[in-house]
C-alpha positions in Angstrom: -35.7 -29.1 14.9 -38.6 -27.8 12.8 -38.7 -28.0 9.0 -38.6 -24.2 9.0 -35.4 -24.1 11.0 -33.8 -26.7 8.7 -34.7 -24.8 5.6 -33.3 -21.6 7.1 -30.0 -23.4 8.0 -29.6 -24.9 4.6 -30.4 -21.5 2.9 -27.9 -19.7 5.1 -25.2 -22.3 4.4 -25.9 -22.1 0.6 -25.7 -18.3 0.7 -22.3 -18.3 2.5 -20.9 -20.9 0.0 -22.2 -18.9 -2.9 -20.6 -15.7 -1.5 -17.3 -17.5 -1.2 -17.4 -18.8 -4.8 -18.3 -15.4 -6.2 -15.5 -13.7 -4.2 -13.0 -16.2 -5.4 -14.1 -15.9 -9.1 -13.7 -12.1 -8.9 -10.2 -12.2 -7.5 -8.7 -15.0 -9.7 -7.0 -13.8 -13.0 -8.8 -14.9 -16.1 -6.0 -17.3 -17.0 -6.7 -19.4 -13.8 -9.7 -21.8 -13.7 -11.5 -21.8 -10.3 -11.8 -25.6 -10.2 -8.1 -26.1 -11.0 -7.2 -23.5 -8.3 -9.4 -25.2 -5.7 -8.1 -28.6 -6.6 -4.5 -27.6 -6.4 -4.7 -25.6 -3.2 -6.8 -28.1 -1.3 -5.2 -31.2 -2.8 -8.5 -32.7 -4.0 -9.7 -34.0 -7.4 -11.2 -31.7 -10.0 -14.5 -33.5 -9.5 -14.4 -32.8 -5.8 -13.6 -29.1 -6.6 -16.7 -28.9 -8.9 -18.9 -30.4 -6.2 -17.9 -27.6 -3.9 -18.4 -25.0 -6.6 -21.9 -26.3 -7.3 -22.7 -26.4 -3.6 -23.1 -30.2 -3.4 -20.3 -30.4 -0.9 -19.6 -27.8 1.8 -16.2 -26.3 2.3 -14.6 -27.1 5.6 -13.4 -24.3 7.9 -9.8 -25.3 7.2 -10.4 -25.2 3.4 -12.0 -21.7 3.6 -9.0 -20.6 5.7 -6.5 -21.9 3.2 -8.2 -20.1 0.3 -8.9 -16.8 2.0 -5.4 -16.7 3.4 -3.8 -17.1 -0.1 -6.2 -14.8 -2.0 -6.9 -12.2 0.7 -10.6 -12.7 0.6 -12.5 -10.9 3.4 -14.3 -13.1 5.8 -16.8 -10.3 6.3 -17.8 -10.5 2.6 -18.3 -14.2 2.8 -20.5 -14.2 5.8 -22.3 -11.0 4.8 -21.5 -9.0 7.9 -23.6 -5.8 8.0 -22.8 -4.6 11.5 -20.0 -2.3 12.7 -17.3 -4.9 12.9 -14.6 -5.3 10.1 -12.0 -7.9 9.7 -8.5 -6.5 8.8 -5.3 -8.2 7.8 -1.7 -7.1 8.6 1.8 -8.5 8.8 3.4 -8.8 12.3 6.7 -6.9 12.0 8.1 -6.1 15.5 11.6 -7.3 16.2 11.7 -9.6 13.2 14.0 -9.3 10.2 12.2 -12.3 8.6 8.8 -10.7 9.0 10.2 -7.4 7.6 11.3 -9.2 4.4 7.9 -10.8 4.2 6.3 -7.4 4.5 8.4 -5.9 1.7 7.8 -9.0 -0.5 4.1 -8.9 0.2 4.0 -5.2 -0.8 5.8 -5.9 -4.1 3.5 -8.9 -4.8 0.4 -6.9 -4.1 1.5 -4.2 -6.6 2.2 -7.0 -9.2 -1.4 -8.3 -8.7 -2.8 -4.8 -9.1 -0.7 -4.1 -12.2 -2.0 -7.3 -13.9 -5.6 -6.0 -13.9 -6.5 -3.8 -16.8 -8.9 -1.5 -15.0 -7.0 -0.4 -11.8 -6.2 2.8 -9.9 -4.6 3.7 -6.6 -5.9 6.6 -4.5 -3.2 7.7 -2.1 -4.0 10.1 0.7 -0.5 11.1 1.7 0.2 12.5 5.1 3.8 11.5 4.2 5.3 11.3 0.8 4.3 7.9 -0.7 7.1 5.6 0.3 7.5 4.1 -3.2 9.1 7.3 -4.4 11.9 7.0 -1.9 12.9 3.7 -3.6 13.9 5.5 -6.8 17.3 6.2 -5.1 19.7 3.6 -3.7 20.7 6.0 -0.9 17.2 7.0 0.1 16.1 3.4 0.0 19.0 2.4 2.3 18.1 5.2 4.7 14.4 4.3 4.8 15.1 0.6 5.4 17.6 1.4 8.1 15.3 3.9 9.8 12.4 1.4 9.8 14.4 -1.4 11.2 16.2 0.6 13.9 13.6 3.1 15.1 10.2 1.5 14.2 10.7 -2.2 14.4 13.5 -2.3 17.0 15.3 -5.0 15.3 18.2 -6.0 17.7 21.2 -5.8 15.4 20.4 -2.2 14.4 20.0 -0.8 17.9 23.7 0.0 18.7 24.9 1.0 15.2 25.0 4.3 13.3 23.9 4.7 9.7 26.4 3.9 6.9 25.8 3.4 3.2 26.3 -0.1 2.0 25.2 -1.9 5.2 21.6 -2.8 4.2 20.9 -6.2 2.8 21.0 -6.0 -1.1 18.0 -8.4 -1.3 15.8 -5.9 0.6 16.9 -3.0 -1.7 16.1 -5.1 -4.8 12.6 -5.9 -3.5 11.8 -2.3 -2.7 13.1 -1.0 -6.0 11.1 -3.6 -7.9 8.0 -2.2 -6.0 8.9 1.3 -7.2 9.1 0.2 -10.9 5.8 -1.5 -10.7 4.2 1.5 -8.9 5.2 3.7 -11.8 3.0 1.7 -14.1 -0.1 1.8 -12.0 -2.4 4.9 -12.4 -2.5 6.9 -9.1 -4.5 9.8 -7.8 -2.6 11.4 -4.9 -3.8 13.9 -2.3 -1.0 15.7 -0.5 -0.9 18.6 1.9 1.7 21.3 2.7 2.9 19.1 5.6 3.5 16.0 3.4 7.1 16.9 2.8 8.2 17.1 6.4 8.3 13.6 7.7 11.3 12.5 5.7 13.1 15.7 6.4 12.6 15.3 10.1 13.8 11.7 10.1 17.1 12.9 8.5 17.5 15.8 10.9 16.7 13.6 13.9 19.3 11.1 13.1 21.9 13.9 12.5 21.0 15.6 15.8 21.4 12.3 17.7 24.7 11.3 16.0 23.3 8.3 14.1 24.0 10.1 10.8 27.1 12.1 10.0 27.0 15.5 8.3 28.3 14.3 4.9 25.7 11.5 4.7 22.9 13.8 6.0 23.6 16.4 3.3 23.8 13.7 0.6 20.5 12.3 1.7 18.9 15.8 1.5 20.3 16.1 -2.0 18.6 12.8 -2.9 15.4 14.0 -1.3 15.4 17.1 -3.4 16.0 15.0 -6.6 12.9 12.9 -5.6 10.8 16.0 -5.3 12.1 17.3 -8.6 11.1 13.9 -10.1 7.6 14.1 -8.7 7.2 17.7 -9.9 8.0 16.4 -13.4 5.4 13.7 -13.0 2.9 16.4 -12.1 3.8 18.5 -15.1 3.5 15.6 -17.5 0.5 13.9 -15.8 2.3 10.6 -16.0 5.0 8.7 -14.0 6.7 7.2 -17.1 7.1 8.5 -20.6 5.4 5.5 -22.1 2.3 5.9 -19.9 -0.6 8.2 -20.7 -2.4 10.2 -17.9 -1.5 7.9 -15.1 -0.7 10.5 -12.4 -2.9 13.1 -10.8 -1.9 15.2 -7.9 -4.1 17.3 -5.6 -3.2 19.7 -2.8 -5.5 19.6 0.3 -5.9 22.4 2.7 -7.4 19.9 5.2 -5.0 18.3 7.6 -5.0 14.7 6.4 -4.1 13.0 9.7 -3.2 9.6 8.2 -1.8 7.7 5.2 -4.7 6.0 3.4 -4.6 3.9 0.3 -7.8 3.0 -1.6 -7.5 0.6 -4.6 -9.9 -0.4 -7.2 -9.2 -3.4 -9.4 -12.2 -3.9 -11.7 -15.0 -4.8 -9.4 -12.7 -5.4 -6.4 -11.9 -2.7 -3.8 -9.3 -2.6 -1.0 -8.6 -0.1 1.7 -5.2 0.2 3.4 -5.2 2.2 6.7 -1.7 3.0 8.1 -0.7 2.2 11.7 2.5 1.8 13.6 4.3 4.3 11.2 4.8 2.0 8.3 2.4 -1.0 8.5 -1.1 -1.1 7.3 -4.5 -2.7 8.1 -6.0 -4.2 5.0 -9.6 -5.1 4.2 -11.9 -5.5 1.2 -15.0 -5.3 3.4 -17.6 -3.8 1.1 -19.1 -1.4 3.6 -15.8 -0.2 4.9 -14.4 0.3 1.3 -17.5 2.2 0.3 -17.1 4.6 3.2 -13.4 5.0 2.5 -14.1 5.6 -1.2 -16.7 8.3 -0.2 -14.2 10.0 2.1 -11.4 10.0 -0.5 -13.7 11.4 -3.2 -15.0 14.1 -0.8 -11.4 15.0 0.1 -10.5 15.2 -3.6 -13.4 17.5 -4.4 -12.3 19.9 -1.7 -8.6 19.9 -2.8 -6.9 21.8 -5.6 -5.7 20.1 -8.7 -2.0 20.9 -9.2 -1.0 18.4 -11.9 -1.5 18.9 -15.6 -2.4 22.5 -16.6 -2.4 24.0 -13.1 1.0 25.5 -13.5 0.8 28.4 -11.0 -0.4 26.4 -8.0 2.0 23.6 -8.9 4.9 26.0 -9.0 4.0 27.6 -5.6 3.5 24.2 -4.0 6.8 22.6 -5.2 8.7 25.8 -4.6 7.6 25.8 -1.0 8.9 22.2 -0.7 12.2 23.1 -2.2 12.6 26.0 0.3 11.8 23.6 3.2 14.5 21.2 2.0 17.0 24.1 1.6 16.2 25.2 5.2 17.1 21.7 6.6 20.2 21.6 4.4 21.4 25.0 5.7 20.7 24.0 9.4 22.8 20.8 9.1 25.5 22.4 6.9 26.0 25.3 9.4 25.7 23.3 12.6 
């Protein structure tokens, strides 16, 4: 091998190691030292950790895997990919109650991590009403968890049973409602469309039509659904999701068909994109180029949408009044059936 090739190889290795250390420093909370974290996670001495930080010792593939898995660091960012391929993460859910609990726990933990950062914001392009709002109500929470496990995940023990209140694991309800409380503290800019309200209503109507949900419970769920919309309307009027927060909620109405649920998150210098798939799951990445394109799309969509929170009283009234009428239509259909 020529000296030129050797120099190129060393330079490439040094760049990759440097990218890795920079990414880890950015994602660690200020209270956690990078050397201590590497030492604890890899079960090595502090001195060995510092040698890796300085680039005197290379990380092994296994060590990189352990750190990136725990801290959700994009492999694309480390190796500096600049082509059209992007690495995504997701949680395998199908047919597994254990994986479903892991998914809900991961969702809560991610919100906790976001909330700990001072400069953070969630951009939520909502083809469906953001699921966190459903968790304000015990009854809507139970219905959502039942629907996901029965109709989306095909978990065996839910396949031959009808919906009843009180049958969902209390532990799952607790996790989801913790997620809701954390979400209320995180500033969010949300973009809805006229069709955003329909998915939850159709789920209730479908279960009623197929006999999985009885009339009394279906009407009760629609009442809860209406309370949820009334709550979000109040958020939009106040520009905040909790009385002790200031200006942490902004709502836009898009005339464009959204086509997907997309969440884009900024946490200081860090950016993450969550793209929905398989109804409730999401593909996650912090790939710089992909996040930049996602951010550009979200901002363009926002510019072309109408602000309906804060002082936009007339448009807000029309939008929410339309949603209430849709809920009443479903209520009357079920009530009179």
